[in-house]
N, C-alpha and C positions, 0 to 999 in steps of 0.2 A: 463470707461474712465481712460485713462494712461498719461504720458508725453508727449509721441510724438503727442497725439492728441490736444495738447495745441497750439495753433498757434496765440493768441492774450490775452489782458488782461482778457478779459471776460471768455474766455476759463479757464485760470487759476483760476478766481473766482469760476466757477462752480466745478472745481477740490477741490478746498480749501473748499467748501461748504461741500463736501464729506468726506473729511479727518479731520475736527474740530470739536470738540463738539461745541452745538449751541451757549453757552455763549461767547466761544473764537471768533468763526467766526462772530457773530454780533457785538462784539466789534471791529473788524477790519472793517466790512462792514457797520455799521452805522454811524447816525451823529444827529445833534441837530434837536429837535422839530419834525416838520414836512418833515424834510430831504430834503427840496426846495433846498437850496445853494447847498449841495451835487450833486444832480442830474444837478442845473445850471453850475456847474465848468465844465463840459464835453459838455454840449449841447452848451454852448457859442463858442466853436470851430465851431459848426455845422453852426452857424449864420455869418460866414466869407468865402467867397469862396477864393482860389488861383486861381491866373492869372498866366499861364505858358508862359516862352519863349522858343522857338525853335532853333534848330542848334546852339547850344551854344558849341559846342565840349567839351563834358561832360565825355571824357574817363577817366581823371584823377579828383577824389574828394578829397577834402580836408574838412573833418568834424571836423578838431580839433580848438579848442578856448581857449584863455587865460581866466580863471576865478579866481577872488580871488588870483591874482598873481602865480598861477599854470596852465600849459599847460594841457589839458585834450584832449582825442582823440575824444570825440562827445559831443554836445552840452546839453547833458541831464545827471542827475546825481540823486543819491539815496538820499531822504531827510532824515533827523534823524526821527525814530519813536521809541516808548517806547514799553517795553516788548516783545522782540521778540523771546526770547526762550519759551514762551508760545505758539508761533503760529509752532514752530519747534524746535527740541531739539538743532540745530546747531546754531541758532540765530544770532546774530549780525557778529559771525564768517564766516558764509556762505555767509552773505550779503557783508562784507568786502573782502573776495576772489573774489567774483564775480565782484564787482567794480574795483578790481586791474587787474582782466583778461581783462576788457574792459578799463582800462585807464581812470576812472572817480572818481569823487569826491564820497566819501561815508560820511554820517552823523550818530553820534550816539547821543541819547537822554541821558539828564541828569537821566531819568527813564530806563537805558539800563540794559540788563541783563548780560552783558559781562564789565569788568571792562576798566576805562580809559587806564590804563598802559597795559592790554593785547592787547587792539585794536592797542593802539601806536606801539607796538611791532610787530604787526600780519602783516601788509602791508606797502608797500613803497609809495603807490598812497596816493593823498591828502585826509585829513581828516578834517572833520568838527564836533564841540562840540555843541550841543544845550542846552544852559542853560536855565534853569527856576529859577527865582529869588525867593528863598524861605525866609520865616520869619528869620529863623537861618542863620545870617549873616557868622557865622563861617563855616557853609556847604557851601554858595556861594565862599567863598574865598577858601576852600578846592579843590573844583572841578576845580576853576580856575588855581589854583597852580599845581594841578595834570595834567592839560591839558598841561600846560607850560613844566612841566618836560617830558610828553610824547611825545612832539614835535609834538602837533596837529597844522594844518597849518591854522586854522580859527575857531573864536568861532561866534556862531550866538544865539544873545539874543531874546528869544521869547517875544514876546511883545502882544499878543492877547488871553493871558490865565491869567487873573487876577482872574477870578473863572472859573469853569467848565461849559461846556454848557450842557444843558438838552439832554441828549442822552438817549431817552426813551427804546431803545432795552435794555440798559445795565440794566436799572431798571427792565425791565420784566424778563430778564434772570438771574438777580442778580450776574451780572461779578463782579469779585474782584481779586485783586493782593494781595497775591496768589490767586488762585481759592478756593473758599469755596465750600465744598459738601453741597449741599441741596438735598432733595426729588427729585426736577425738573431736577437738573444739574447733579444729580448721575445716571439717566437714560441715559442722552447723554453721559456722561464719559462713562459709561459700553458700549455703543453703538459704540464707538471709542476706541478700545482697542489698537490700536497701537500707538495713542497719549497719553493716559492714562499710558501705561507701559513706554514709555519715560520719561513722567514727573515724574512718581513715583521713577523709578530706576536709572535714569542718576543723573548727578550732582545737587544738591539742588539747587531750585530756590530762588535767591534773587536779590536784586538792588546793586550792589556793589559800585556804586557811592555814594549811600544815606546811606547806612547802618552801615557806621561809625558815623552817626550823629542822625539818625532816624528810629525806627523800622516799621514804617506803609509801606507796601507794600513788605516788605521782610519776617518780623516776624508776623505781625499783619496785617490780611484781611482787605482791605479797596477798596472801589470804587473807579474808577480814579477821579470822581467829587467830592468824599469827602475829597482826598488827595489834589486836586487842592483848595479846598474851604478851608481847614484849615491848609494846609504846606505853600502855596505860598503868596507872600509879596503884599497885594493889595495897599499899597501906592507906588509901582513903578511909575516912572515919567521920565521926560526926563533927569533930573540931575541924577538919579540913573542910566540911560542909558550911561550917558557922563562918569561918574564914572567907572563902568564896563569896558567900553571902554579902559579907562586910566590905569584901573588895569591888563587888558589882554595884552594891549602894543602891540597886533598883529593884523593881518588882521581880522576886525570886521564886522559882519551881524546883519543887523535886521530883525526878520523873524516875518512876520503878519501884515506888511504894507499894506494899501489898499487906503488910501487918497493921494492926491497930497500936502496937506499941511503937513503930516507926512513925505512924501517923502523928501520933503524940510528940514523938521526938521534932517531928517536922515544924509543929506549932511552937515547941520551946525554943527553938533557934530562930524562931521569927519568919518562916518561909510563909510565902502567901498565897502558895497553891501547892497540891500534890496530884500528880498523875498517876492512879491505880494502874499498874501497867506490868506486865511480865514480860515486856519486849516481843510482842507478838508470838511468844511461845520460841523465841529463837536463843534462850538463855537456860533457864533451869526447866525440863521437861517435868511434868508431875505436878508444877505449880498450879494454882487454885486460878479460875478466870476472874479478871478485874471485876465484871459484873457481879461476881458472888461477893465480893468482898465489900461493896459499897455500903450496904446496909450498916453492917457493923462498925465499919469507919465512921461513917456519918454519924452515927449514934454516939461515938466516943468523941468525935472532934468538930462534927458539924456545926457551923457558924463561927467557927475560930479560924477556919481556913478553908479555899476553895477546894473543890474535889472535882477531879476530871476523870473520866472511865476513859481510858487510851487500850483498844485493842476489841477485836472481834465484830466491830459496828459494820454491817453490811445494809441495813434498813433503817428507815425513820423510826418504825417501832421499836427497833434496838434502842436509838437515843431517847424516844420517849420512856422506856422502861428504866434506863439508867437514870435518868431525871426523877423518874418517879420514886425510885429506890433511894436517892440520896444526893446524886451528883449535881453538879452545878451546869456541866456541860459534857460533851463526848469527843474523842478525837481518834484519828485512825491515820494509817499509813499506807497498807495494801489498799485500801478501798480507791484511794486515787494513784498509786503507781502502776496498777493494773491498766488505769485509763490513761496516764501519760505513756506507758509503753505502748498503747495500742494507738493513739491518735494524737499524740503532743497536748497543746493548749487545747483544742477543740474538745479532746477526751474529756481532760479534768474538769473543763466546765460543763460537759453533758453529765457526768456522774455527778457532780455537785448540783446541777438543775434538778436532777432525779430525786435526790436524797432531800432537796430543799423542799421540792413539791410533795414528796413523801410525808415530811415531819408535818408541813402546813394541813394536808388533806387529813393526816392522822389525829392531829390536834382536834379538827373539827370533829372527827368520828369520836373521838373521847370526850366532847363537850366542854373542851376548855378553850379560852379566848387567850390565855397567856401561859408562857412556860411555867411560870411559878404555881400555877394551879395544880400542876401535877403533885400528886402525893402517895404515899405508899398505901393509902386506902384504896387505890385505883391498882393495885397489884395483889395477885395471887401465886404463891409457888407450888409447882407441881409436886414437889419432894419434901420431907418433912425437914424442918429447920435443924 
């Protein structure tokens, strides 16, 4: 299987599985507990049908939207994800350049493997920083100030990761950051010499946005769950979120909102956007799919705050369904991480190109010429409300 054989997210998942050592692949692919929510995130889209209109004069299509104050060329962007240079040696650099090519937002995590400063200087397209609130308040302030200096366009506070989810695949494979050599993992690393040689002989792996304050994850191998459970501030509350918004002073997003009540509180503290997200099913298994929450949240706060559907998106039709339900845009992580792991920057560009073409084609088939023409009258749910 090669890059040209990949035509959708599932194809890239299959290629990524071939190219990555098992602990690294299962870190991307796995989720919490029974992984029910992970599957539900995509299945939810299948439970709603699109109702197309015809004879709409769809020769000229405008896929662009304005999101968090920046105009982007398509209503889909790349969510921040951690540890990207573990998946491919190009890491965040490849993803940032691919996002720039397609004119859309790109996000990096606090646990990114390329620095805030380098990403800030690398591309001109809009950049989002995902902030995890640490017990070390000096580290929190440092990341915020570095993002200001690097001219990031928005900050997203992650609110659904007070503790690490029970990711049993990681427990079975022994995944850590940096990777720890064990008898079981050594066999898998040896069976994937391309990945292993890149990891060993290219630049040293570290977490440059954190290692000014902590060794964990860079110089001391820890599981992601142990990192979250020991390093993150469990006392974070709405007062914390409001304080972070004020400290940042720019476009502010809350990532991990799932309830109407929390969406209303996000409006009340002056947030500009919310990402309806369950962290890809990696935190609370059994939680609802983001797509299923869009309509009631949009009915409660629509127009007062921008709504992003984050999670489960694998097709252009998924993006159109989310927007028709009331979202302003969609985002996703695994959809590009599989492609990054499979082929680096060319892989990310190929999956973005495929999804771009699907959205454009499906807008024509829906009989709309602008993303804003999509509405709930073009959706029917298969199950009772």
